[in-house]
C-alpha positions as CSV (number, residue, x, y, z in Angstrom):
1,M,-23.0,88.2,43.7
2,R,-24.6,85.0,45.2
3,G,-25.2,82.2,43.1
4,K,-26.3,78.4,43.6
5,P,-23.3,75.6,43.2
6,K,-24.0,72.8,41.0
7,N,-22.3,69.2,41.0
8,I,-20.6,68.1,38.2
9,S,-22.4,65.4,36.3
10,L,-20.5,62.3,35.1
11,P,-20.9,63.2,31.4
12,R,-19.9,66.6,32.3
13,R,-16.9,65.2,34.2
14,L,-16.0,63.2,31.0
15,I,-15.6,66.4,29.1
16,C,-13.7,67.8,31.6
17,D,-11.2,64.7,31.2
18,L,-11.5,65.0,27.7
19,M,-10.4,68.8,27.5
20,R,-7.4,68.3,30.1
21,A,-6.0,64.9,27.9
22,S,-6.4,67.3,24.6
23,M,-4.4,70.4,26.0
24,D,-1.0,69.5,24.8
25,V,-2.0,68.1,21.4
26,P,-0.2,70.4,18.6
27,F,-3.4,70.6,16.5
28,V,-3.4,72.1,13.1
29,S,-6.3,72.4,10.9
30,L,-7.3,72.9,7.1
31,S,-11.0,73.6,6.1
32,R,-12.5,73.4,2.5
33,P,-15.8,73.2,1.0
34,L,-16.7,69.6,-1.0
35,N,-18.8,69.7,-3.9
36,V,-21.1,66.9,-2.9
37,R,-23.7,67.1,-5.9
38,P,-23.6,63.1,-6.9
39,L,-23.9,62.1,-3.2
40,L,-27.1,64.6,-2.5
41,E,-28.6,63.3,-5.9
42,A,-27.9,59.4,-4.7
43,R,-29.1,60.3,-1.2
44,A,-32.3,61.8,-2.3
45,G,-33.2,58.5,-4.5
46,A,-32.8,56.5,-1.2
47,L,-35.4,55.1,0.9
48,A,-33.6,55.4,4.3
49,P,-30.7,57.3,3.5
50,A,-27.6,57.1,6.1
51,G,-27.1,60.2,8.2
52,W,-24.2,62.5,7.2
53,A,-21.8,61.1,10.4
54,A,-22.2,57.6,9.0
55,M,-21.1,58.9,5.6
56,F,-18.2,60.9,6.7
57,V,-17.2,57.9,9.0
58,K,-17.3,55.2,6.4
59,A,-15.4,57.5,3.5
60,F,-12.8,58.6,6.1
61,A,-12.3,55.2,6.9
62,L,-12.2,54.1,3.4
63,I,-9.1,56.5,2.6
64,A,-7.4,55.3,5.6
65,R,-7.6,51.6,4.3
66,D,-5.1,52.9,1.5
67,E,-3.3,55.7,3.7
68,P,-1.6,54.3,6.8
69,I,-0.9,57.7,8.3
70,L,-4.5,58.3,8.9
71,R,-4.1,55.2,11.4
72,T,-1.3,56.5,13.0
73,V,-1.3,57.8,16.3
74,Y,1.2,59.6,18.6
75,A,2.0,57.4,21.8
76,K,4.7,58.3,24.6
77,W,5.3,54.9,26.2
78,P,7.4,53.1,26.6
79,R,8.9,55.8,24.5
80,P,7.8,58.4,22.1
81,M,6.8,56.7,18.9
82,L,4.0,56.8,16.2
83,Y,2.2,53.8,16.3
84,E,0.3,52.5,13.4
85,L,-3.0,50.6,13.9
86,P,-4.1,47.7,11.7
87,K,-7.4,49.3,11.0
88,S,-9.6,52.4,11.7
89,V,-11.2,53.0,14.7
90,A,-13.8,55.9,14.6
91,L,-15.3,57.8,17.5
92,V,-18.4,59.7,16.8
93,A,-19.6,62.6,18.8
94,V,-23.3,61.6,19.7
95,A,-25.7,64.2,21.5
96,R,-27.9,63.1,24.3
97,V,-30.1,64.3,26.9
98,E,-29.7,62.4,30.2
99,D,-31.4,63.1,33.3
100,G,-32.6,66.4,31.5
101,E,-29.0,67.7,30.7
102,E,-27.7,67.9,27.4
103,C,-24.5,65.8,27.0
104,V,-22.0,64.6,24.4
105,M,-20.8,61.0,24.3
106,P,-18.4,59.1,22.2
107,Q,-19.6,56.2,20.1
108,R,-17.0,53.8,18.8
109,I,-17.1,51.9,15.6
110,A,-14.2,49.5,14.8
111,A,-13.3,48.9,11.2
112,P,-15.9,51.0,9.7
113,E,-14.4,50.7,6.3
114,A,-15.2,46.9,6.2
115,M,-19.4,47.4,7.4
116,A,-22.0,48.2,5.1
117,L,-23.0,52.0,5.5
118,A,-26.3,51.1,6.7
119,A,-24.8,49.1,9.6
120,V,-22.6,52.3,10.6
121,D,-25.5,54.2,10.4
122,A,-27.4,52.1,12.7
123,E,-24.7,52.1,15.3
124,I,-24.7,56.0,15.5
125,R,-28.8,55.8,15.7
126,R,-28.6,53.5,18.4
127,A,-26.0,55.5,20.5
128,K,-28.4,58.4,20.1
129,T,-31.6,56.7,20.9
130,A,-31.0,53.2,23.2
131,P,-31.2,53.5,26.9
132,F,-27.9,54.8,28.3
133,N,-26.4,51.5,29.7
134,D,-27.2,49.6,26.6
135,V,-24.6,51.3,24.9
136,P,-21.4,49.3,25.3
137,M,-18.9,52.1,24.7
138,F,-21.0,54.5,27.2
139,R,-20.7,51.8,30.0
140,K,-17.1,51.4,29.4
141,I,-16.1,55.3,29.4
142,M,-18.7,56.0,32.4
143,R,-17.0,53.1,34.5
144,A,-13.7,55.1,34.1
145,T,-15.4,58.4,34.6
146,R,-16.6,57.2,37.9
147,L,-13.1,56.3,39.5
148,P,-11.6,58.6,42.0
149,L,-9.6,61.4,40.3
150,P,-6.1,59.6,40.9
151,L,-7.2,56.4,39.5
152,R,-9.0,58.3,36.7
153,R,-5.6,60.2,35.6
154,L,-3.8,56.6,35.5
155,S,-6.6,55.0,33.2
156,W,-6.4,58.1,30.9
157,A,-2.6,58.1,30.9
158,I,-3.0,54.5,30.3
159,G,-5.4,54.7,27.3
160,L,-3.5,57.8,25.8
161,N,0.2,56.9,25.7
162,F,0.4,53.3,25.1
163,G,0.0,52.9,21.1
164,R,-2.2,49.7,21.1
165,Q,-4.4,51.1,24.2
166,R,-5.1,54.5,21.9
167,G,-7.0,52.5,19.6
168,N,-9.1,50.9,22.1
169,W,-10.1,53.8,23.9
170,F,-9.8,57.0,21.6
171,G,-9.9,55.6,18.2
172,S,-7.7,56.5,14.9
173,F,-10.0,59.4,14.0
174,A,-13.2,61.3,15.3
175,V,-16.1,62.8,13.8
176,S,-18.1,65.8,15.2
177,S,-20.4,68.2,13.9
178,V,-23.4,70.7,14.8
179,A,-25.0,70.6,11.4
180,A,-28.2,69.3,12.8
181,Y,-28.6,72.4,14.9
182,G,-27.9,75.1,12.4
183,G,-24.3,74.4,11.3
184,G,-21.4,76.6,11.8
185,E,-17.5,76.0,11.5
186,L,-16.8,73.6,14.3
187,H,-13.2,73.3,15.3
188,P,-13.6,70.6,18.2
189,I,-10.6,69.3,19.8
190,T,-10.1,65.4,21.1
191,P,-6.7,63.7,22.2
192,G,-6.3,63.3,18.5
193,P,-5.1,62.2,16.3
194,F,-7.6,63.1,13.4
195,I,-10.9,65.1,13.9
196,V,-13.3,65.4,11.3
197,S,-16.2,68.1,11.3
198,Y,-18.8,69.2,8.7
199,G,-21.5,71.9,8.3
200,V,-24.6,72.2,6.7
201,V,-25.3,71.5,2.7
202,E,-25.0,74.9,0.9
203,P,-27.4,75.9,-1.6
204,D,-24.5,75.4,-4.3
205,Q,-24.5,71.7,-3.3
206,T,-21.2,71.9,-1.1
207,I,-20.4,71.3,2.4
208,H,-17.8,73.0,4.4
209,V,-15.4,70.2,6.1
210,V,-12.7,70.7,8.7
211,I,-10.0,68.4,9.5
212,R,-8.0,68.8,12.4
213,W,-4.8,66.8,12.9
214,D,-2.1,66.1,15.6
215,H,0.9,67.7,13.7
216,R,3.4,65.2,15.1
217,V,1.9,62.6,13.2
218,T,1.7,64.2,9.6
219,D,1.9,67.6,7.8
220,G,-0.4,69.9,5.9
221,A,0.3,68.6,2.1
222,P,-1.3,64.9,3.2
223,I,-4.3,66.2,4.7
224,A,-4.7,68.4,1.4
225,R,-4.8,65.5,-0.4
226,V,-7.3,63.7,2.2
227,L,-9.8,66.4,1.6
228,T,-9.7,66.0,-2.2
229,R,-10.2,62.1,-2.0
230,L,-12.6,62.5,0.7
231,E,-14.9,64.4,-1.9
232,Q,-14.1,61.9,-4.4
233,V,-15.1,58.9,-2.0
234,L,-18.4,60.6,-0.8
235,N,-19.3,61.2,-4.5
236,T,-18.4,57.4,-5.5
237,E,-18.2,54.8,-3.1
238,I,-20.7,56.4,-0.7
239,A,-23.2,57.2,-3.4
240,A,-23.0,54.1,-5.1
241,E,-23.9,52.1,-2.0
242,L,-26.9,54.6,-1.4
243,R,-27.8,54.1,-4.8
244,A,-27.7,50.2,-4.3
245,G,-30.1,50.3,-1.3
246,P,-33.9,50.6,-1.5
247,K,-35.4,53.4,-3.3
248,S,-37.7,55.9,-2.5
249,I,-41.2,55.8,-4.3
250,R,-40.6,59.3,-5.6
251,A,-37.4,58.1,-7.3
252,V,-38.8,55.0,-8.9
253,G,-41.8,57.0,-10.2
254,G,-39.9,59.9,-11.3
């Protein structure tokens, strides 16, 4: 069958490189529905509620502040080791359309646990709407993606295998979801070590959450506790921050 050859765009080349870097990571996953009724009530009363990605980013980072294992990456150089980062660094998968092509780009958010929820949300929204070259993370990752293949492989190897550089390039955890497009149980992969994905809010006020993690870093029991803690943080600290913000007219008037 005669087809039509198409060039691989830079954003698609990035995904190819990302999948290659993720191939050897021994991922394990755990999923659970979380009851988020208090969070939904707080969000309904907010004038400009934060998006779900921002809420999950800050909630996970708050847990990681007290759980160093969630700030730990596996590094190979100069020898295989576990490397603990001093703070969380989130990578959020942002869907965009560039030059008529749908693509996904990573937005880096350093120390989200120390930021206001509104500031985390603003960073994510800016990555969705700002001109491509105005987003520093996009410029940085595209510079590497434009390199010839041997240099690109070298830059990825340095970013992946030195613990200090892992935080700079790939973060300590990632957040990805297709809930805005109808949901589904997404099991994304990245070089790790932790990936959080969430679905749509169900009629019973639950939301299905999946955590995938590098099994070299930790085991299932700590992640099960993290999911329990994630439900608590969303319904307490994150909900409280939403309640402290400007209220919608409907909420104020009853």
